C-alpha positions in Angstrom: 64.6 -28.8 -42.5 62.8 -27.3 -39.5 59.2 -28.5 -40.2 59.2 -30.6 -37.1 60.4 -27.9 -34.7 57.7 -27.0 -32.2 56.5 -23.4 -32.1 58.0 -21.4 -29.2 56.1 -21.3 -26.0 55.1 -18.2 -24.0 57.8 -18.9 -21.4 60.4 -19.2 -24.1 59.3 -15.8 -25.5 59.2 -14.2 -22.1 55.4 -13.6 -22.2 53.0 -13.9 -19.3 51.3 -17.2 -18.6 47.7 -17.3 -17.4 46.9 -18.2 -13.8 44.9 -21.6 -13.8 41.9 -19.7 -12.4 41.8 -17.8 -15.7 41.5 -20.9 -17.9 38.3 -21.3 -19.9 36.6 -24.7 -19.5 35.6 -26.3 -22.8 33.6 -29.4 -23.3 36.8 -31.5 -23.4 39.8 -29.5 -22.0 40.9 -26.3 -20.2 42.0 -23.5 -22.5 44.1 -20.4 -22.1 43.2 -17.3 -24.0 46.0 -15.1 -25.4 45.3 -11.5 -26.1 47.3 -8.7 -27.7 45.9 -5.2 -28.5 46.6 -2.5 -31.0 45.2 0.8 -29.7 44.7 3.6 -32.2 44.6 7.0 -30.4 44.0 10.2 -32.2 46.8 12.7 -31.4 45.7 15.8 -29.6 46.7 18.4 -32.2 45.0 21.3 -33.9 46.3 20.2 -37.3 46.7 16.9 -39.2 49.9 14.9 -39.3 51.0 16.1 -42.7 48.9 19.1 -43.5 47.5 22.2 -41.8 43.9 21.2 -42.0 41.9 21.3 -38.8 41.3 18.2 -36.7 38.1 19.5 -34.9 35.4 17.0 -34.4 32.2 17.5 -36.4 31.8 20.1 -39.1 30.2 19.7 -42.5 31.5 16.7 -44.6 34.8 17.5 -46.4 35.1 20.8 -44.6 38.5 20.0 -42.9 40.4 18.9 -46.0 43.5 20.4 -47.5 45.0 19.8 -51.0 47.4 17.3 -49.3 44.6 15.4 -47.7 42.8 15.2 -51.0 46.0 13.9 -52.7 46.0 16.6 -55.4 48.9 16.1 -57.9 52.2 17.7 -56.7 51.1 18.2 -53.1 53.8 17.0 -50.6 53.4 16.0 -47.0 55.0 18.2 -44.3 55.5 16.7 -40.8 53.6 18.4 -38.0 56.1 18.8 -35.1 53.4 19.0 -32.5 52.3 15.4 -33.4 55.9 14.2 -33.1 56.2 15.7 -29.6 52.9 14.2 -28.5 54.1 10.7 -29.6 57.4 11.2 -27.8 55.6 12.3 -24.6 53.3 9.2 -24.9 56.4 7.0 -25.2 57.9 8.5 -22.1 54.7 8.0 -20.2 54.8 4.3 -21.2 58.4 3.9 -19.9 59.3 3.1 -23.4 62.4 3.5 -25.5 62.5 6.7 -27.6 64.0 6.0 -31.0 66.1 9.0 -31.9 65.9 8.1 -35.6 62.7 6.8 -37.2 61.2 6.7 -40.6 57.8 7.0 -42.4 56.8 4.3 -44.8 54.1 3.8 -47.4 51.6 1.1 -46.5 50.1 0.0 -49.8 46.5 -1.0 -49.3 43.3 0.0 -50.9 41.5 2.6 -48.8 38.4 3.8 -50.5 38.4 6.9 -48.2 42.1 7.7 -48.4 42.6 9.4 -51.8 46.3 8.8 -52.2 45.8 5.1 -52.4 48.2 4.3 -49.6 48.7 5.1 -45.9 51.7 6.9 -44.6 52.7 4.9 -41.5 55.8 3.6 -39.8 57.0 0.0 -40.1 60.6 -1.0 -39.6 61.7 2.1 -37.7 58.9 3.4 -35.3 59.3 6.5 -33.2 58.8 4.6 -29.9 60.1 1.1 -29.1 59.5 -1.3 -26.2 57.9 -0.2 -22.9 55.5 -1.5 -20.3 52.2 -0.6 -18.5 51.3 -1.7 -15.0 47.6 -2.6 -14.8 45.7 -2.7 -11.5 43.0 -5.4 -11.2 39.9 -5.2 -8.9 41.3 -8.2 -7.1 44.3 -6.1 -6.0 46.7 -7.9 -8.4 49.0 -5.8 -10.5 50.0 -7.2 -13.9 52.6 -5.9 -16.4 51.7 -5.7 -20.0 54.6 -5.2 -22.4 54.5 -2.6 -25.2 56.1 -3.6 -28.4 56.1 -0.2 -30.2 54.3 3.0 -30.8 54.2 4.4 -34.3 52.6 7.3 -36.0 50.3 7.0 -39.0 47.5 9.0 -40.8 43.9 8.1 -40.3 41.5 7.3 -43.2 38.3 9.1 -44.0 34.8 7.8 -43.6 32.6 6.1 -46.2 28.9 6.7 -45.9 26.6 4.2 -47.7 23.1 5.2 -46.9 22.7 8.7 -48.3 22.0 7.8 -51.9 20.7 4.5 -53.2 23.3 2.6 -55.1 26.1 5.1 -54.3 28.6 5.6 -51.5 29.8 9.0 -50.3 33.1 9.9 -48.7 33.9 12.4 -45.9 37.6 13.2 -45.8 37.5 15.3 -42.6 39.4 12.6 -40.7 41.7 11.7 -43.6 45.2 12.6 -42.6 44.5 13.0 -38.9 47.4 11.8 -36.8 47.0 8.5 -35.0 49.3 6.8 -32.5 49.1 3.0 -32.9 50.2 1.5 -29.6 50.9 -2.3 -30.0 51.0 -4.4 -26.9 52.7 -7.8 -26.4 50.3 -10.7 -26.1 50.5 -10.5 -22.3 46.7 -10.2 -21.6 45.0 -13.4 -20.4 41.3 -12.6 -19.9 38.5 -10.2 -20.9 38.8 -8.6 -17.4 42.5 -7.9 -18.0 41.8 -6.5 -21.5 39.2 -4.1 -20.1 41.6 -3.0 -17.3 44.4 -2.5 -19.8 42.3 -0.4 -22.1 41.1 1.6 -19.2 44.6 2.2 -18.0 45.8 3.2 -21.4 43.0 5.7 -21.8 43.8 7.2 -18.4 47.5 7.6 -19.3 46.7 9.3 -22.6 44.3 11.7 -20.9 46.7 12.4 -18.1 49.5 13.2 -20.6 47.2 15.3 -22.7 48.4 13.6 -25.8 44.9 12.3 -26.8 41.5 13.1 -25.5 40.9 9.3 -25.9 37.2 9.9 -26.5 35.8 6.5 -27.6 32.4 7.9 -28.5 34.0 10.3 -31.1 36.2 7.5 -32.5 39.3 9.1 -31.1 40.3 5.8 -29.3 39.8 2.5 -31.0 41.2 -1.0 -30.4 42.1 -3.9 -32.7 42.1 -7.0 -30.5 44.1 -10.1 -31.4 42.6 -13.3 -29.8 43.9 -16.8 -29.9 43.5 -19.9 -27.6 45.8 -22.7 -26.7 45.9 -25.6 -24.3 47.9 -24.6 -21.2 51.6 -25.1 -21.9 50.9 -25.9 -25.5 52.0 -24.0 -28.7 50.6 -20.7 -29.6 47.3 -20.8 -31.4 46.2 -19.1 -34.6 45.0 -15.6 -33.9 42.0 -13.6 -35.2 41.9 -9.9 -35.1 38.7 -8.1 -34.0 38.7 -4.7 -35.7 37.8 -1.2 -34.5 36.3 -1.9 -31.1 35.2 1.5 -29.7 33.9 0.6 -26.2 35.7 -1.0 -23.2 32.5 -3.0 -22.4 32.3 -4.2 -26.0 36.0 -5.2 -25.9 35.3 -7.6 -23.0 32.2 -9.0 -24.7 34.0 -9.5 -28.0 36.9 -11.4 -26.4 34.6 -13.7 -24.4 32.6 -14.6 -27.5 35.6 -15.0 -29.8 37.5 -17.2 -27.3 34.5 -19.5 -27.0 34.0 -19.6 -30.8 37.6 -20.7 -31.3 37.4 -23.3 -28.5 34.3 -24.8 -30.1 35.9 -25.1 -33.5 39.1 -26.7 -32.1 37.2 -29.2 -29.9 35.1 -30.2 -32.9 38.3 -31.1 -34.7 38.4 -28.0 -36.9 41.1 -25.4 -37.4 41.2 -21.6 -36.9 41.6 -19.5 -40.0 43.6 -16.3 -39.4 41.3 -13.5 -40.3 40.0 -10.1 -39.4 36.6 -10.0 -37.7 34.1 -7.4 -36.6 32.1 -7.4 -33.4 28.4 -6.9 -33.6 27.1 -5.4 -30.4 23.5 -6.1 -31.3 24.0 -9.9 -31.5 27.1 -10.1 -29.1 28.9 -12.0 -31.8 32.0 -11.6 -34.0 31.7 -12.1 -37.8 34.3 -12.6 -40.5 35.3 -9.5 -42.4 38.3 -10.6 -44.5 41.4 -12.8 -44.4 44.1 -11.4 -42.2 46.9 -9.6 -44.0 50.6 -9.9 -43.0 53.2 -7.2 -43.3 54.4 -8.4 -46.6 50.9 -8.0 -48.1 51.2 -4.2 -47.6 54.5 -3.9 -49.5 55.9 -1.3 -47.2 58.7 0.9 -48.5 60.2 4.2 -47.2 58.1 7.2 -48.2 60.2 9.1 -50.8 58.6 12.4 -49.9 59.7 12.3 -46.3 63.2 12.4 -44.9 64.1 10.2 -41.8 62.9 11.7 -38.6 65.8 12.7 -36.3 65.2 13.7 -32.7 67.5 15.6 -30.5 68.5 14.9 -26.8 67.4 18.4 -25.9 63.9 17.9 -27.3 63.4 14.6 -25.5 64.8 16.0 -22.2 62.5 19.0 -22.5 59.4 16.8 -23.1 60.4 14.5 -20.2 60.5 17.6 -18.0 57.0 18.6 -19.1 55.4 15.3 -18.1 52.6 15.6 -15.5 52.4 13.2 -12.5 51.3 9.9 -14.0 48.7 7.5 -12.5 51.2 5.1 -11.0 53.2 7.9 -9.4 50.0 9.5 -8.0 48.9 6.1 -6.6 52.3 5.7 -4.9 52.0 9.2 -3.4 48.5 8.5 -2.1 49.7 5.4 -0.3 53.1 6.6 1.0 52.3 10.2 1.8 48.6 10.3 2.4 48.3 6.9 4.1 45.6 5.5 1.8 45.0 1.8 1.3 46.2 0.4 -2.0 42.6 -0.2 -3.0 41.4 3.3 -2.3 44.5 4.8 -4.0 43.8 2.6 -7.1 40.2 3.7 -7.3 41.0 7.4 -7.0 43.6 7.4 -9.8 41.4 5.7 -12.4 40.0 9.0 -13.6 41.8 12.4 -14.0 38.8 14.4 -12.9 38.2 12.1 -9.9 41.8 12.5 -8.7 41.5 16.3 -9.0 38.2 16.3 -7.0 39.7 14.1 -4.3 42.8 16.2 -3.9 40.7 19.4 -3.5 38.7 17.7 -0.8 41.7 16.2 0.9 43.8 19.4 1.0 44.2 20.5 4.6 41.9 17.7 5.8 42.2 14.1 6.9 43.0 12.2 3.6 41.5 8.9 4.7 38.2 10.5 5.7 38.2 12.4 2.4 38.9 9.2 0.4 36.1 7.4 2.3 33.5 10.1 1.5 34.6 10.5 -2.1 34.6 6.8 -2.9 31.6 5.6 -0.9 29.2 8.5 -0.7 30.0 10.5 -3.8 31.0 7.8 -6.3 28.2 5.6 -5.1 25.6 8.3 -5.7 27.1 9.3 -9.0 27.1 5.7 -10.2 23.5 5.3 -9.0 22.4 8.4 -10.9 24.5 7.8 -14.0 26.3 11.1 -13.6 29.9 11.9 -14.5 32.0 13.5 -11.7 32.4 16.7 -13.8 28.6 17.2 -13.5 28.4 16.3 -9.8 25.7 18.4 -8.0 28.1 18.6 -5.0 31.4 20.4 -5.6 34.7 19.5 -3.9 34.4 22.6 -1.9 31.0 21.7 -0.6 32.0 18.2 0.3 35.1 19.6 2.0 32.8 21.8 4.0 30.8 18.8 5.2 34.0 17.1 6.4 35.0 20.3 8.2 31.8 20.4 10.2 32.3 16.8 11.2 35.9 17.4 12.2 34.8 20.3 14.3 32.1 18.1 16.0 29.5 20.5 14.8 27.6 17.5 13.2 27.7 13.8 13.6 28.4 11.3 10.9 24.7 10.5 10.6 23.8 14.2 10.3 26.6 14.5 7.7 24.9 12.0 5.5 21.6 13.9 5.8 23.4 17.1 5.0 25.0 15.4 1.9 21.5 14.6 0.6 20.3 18.2 1.2 23.3 19.7 -0.6 23.0 17.1 -3.5 19.3 18.1 -4.0 19.3 21.8 -3.2 22.9 23.1 -3.2 24.0 25.7 -0.8 26.7 26.3 1.8 26.8 23.3 4.2 27.6 25.5 7.3 24.7 27.9 6.5 22.3 24.9 6.0 23.3 23.5 9.4 22.7 26.8 11.1 19.4 27.5 9.4 17.9 24.1 9.9 19.2 23.5 13.5 21.3 20.5 12.5 24.1 21.0 15.0 24.8 18.0 17.2 24.2 18.2 20.9 27.5 18.5 22.8 26.0 19.7 26.1 26.8 16.9 28.4 24.0 17.9 30.8 21.4 17.5 28.1 22.9 14.2 27.0 23.0 12.9 30.6 19.3 13.7 31.0 18.5 11.8 27.8 20.5 8.8 29.0 18.9 8.8 32.4 15.4 8.8 30.7 16.2 5.8 28.6 17.7 3.9 31.6 14.7 4.7 33.8 12.3 3.5 31.1 14.2 0.2 30.7 15.4 -1.0 34.2 15.5 -4.7 33.2 17.8 -4.0 30.3 19.9 -1.8 32.4 20.4 -4.6 35.0 21.2 -7.1 32.2 23.8 -4.6 30.7 25.9 -5.0 33.9 26.4 -8.6 33.1 26.4 -8.2 29.3 28.3 -4.9 28.5 27.5 -5.2 24.8 23.9 -4.2 25.6 25.3 -0.7 26.1 25.1 -0.3 22.4 21.3 -0.6 22.5 21.1 2.3 25.0 23.4 4.4 22.8 21.1 3.7 19.8 18.0 4.7 21.8 19.6 8.0 23.0 20.7 8.8 19.4 17.2 8.0 18.2 15.6 10.1 20.9 17.8 13.1 20.0 17.2 12.8 16.3 20.8 11.8 15.8 22.0 15.1 17.1 23.8 13.9 20.2 27.5 13.6 20.1 28.0 9.8 19.7 31.3 9.6 21.6 29.8 11.6 24.5 26.7 9.4 24.5 28.7 6.2 24.7 30.9 7.5 27.6 27.9 8.7 29.6 25.9 5.4 29.0 28.7 3.3 30.2 29.2 5.5 33.2 25.6 5.5 34.2 25.4 1.7 33.8 28.6 1.2 35.7 30.3 -0.6 32.8 34.1 -0.4 32.8 
């Protein structure tokens, strides 16, 4: 009899343990939240997983439906090879094991918008096995989240309940669309880590081109398993938050659910294993149904589909087609371009941002390019709520501004003014500088005269500067102000110190 055997701890299972700073304080005790995630990503493919029907977003209801999708009698599924290759590429991008033999199963469950009455999925033999993802946190910490598996399955359709009173309508356009379900280990320990993990997974998928990972279109959704336990104690009962389609909502749902469970446990209650939904309007989760286990679905091999057997040649070919992945790009930015770990991490968080930066940095000082892209460009884009793809300043224009600075044609202050002009009006930076007379003054004679005028007007401060060399900065500021920021700052500083007799 094993009824008195304690459940395994995280350490015994090889799972991550939370840092004490991540504990949630309840009314009575500290608590650790344990999070696992199942990400459903629509495969980037022109046709569905088992039929030739289109996968394009939108269209009239039931416009993208084949006889297979509609489950007409005698219609048999045929595997779409493109979907298989996309799943394998994703597995390779997750540093995961590729299973050379896998199998499709029937998951028996009532889907009102899946006509066949079951879902074709993978259970015991998925196409991709264990892997891992490295997640960069804003604190600079890097955490590793284990991947248990990736399997392929078909999506269900969409039920619509508000078109006709007392009746529901069904749109089967999504029915049969290929999904990759990526199941993580319960290695996530906070809402912040969950948001960072989901962000990293979306970035990997978009970089690979295996899913557009568009959450607004429903092409990336997450089921989030949340449980709490006392630090070092046995694992708690988990609840699944279903179909979260926003990274922000994911964090909010986890924070609410963890607090809800802690409140129940500290009041002496117990957690019921169930599936819940997150209501963004109220910021709360609510019960949807009791949580099913694998045996409830009565999986069995799909008799219409043979085992899926991959070849070494196919896997090697797909491995050779992989693009540079975010972690590889981050390492290159640090090791070859000399960027800080923070700057490199920021620049690889978005495919378009990385491409923009690389265009700006090509043939220029990479650190200066990173500084301008992160601080000036990203800061302004965030303030205006604009995506980088719609930036009013192109990478070529920003590169032009950096060139003018590197050539000492303009100062850093003038460069910021020029940035604002190009942002608002567009145009070639060099032509704008010429037309508006924005070139910085490099004539040492003119700068000397400006310095002498400031010193002559402030003899007391000039005398004090000999004893307090830091006052030289005040004179530099006055000269820059008097020249409208056009004087070369380095030249001004050298001439000021020379005129004041400061070593």
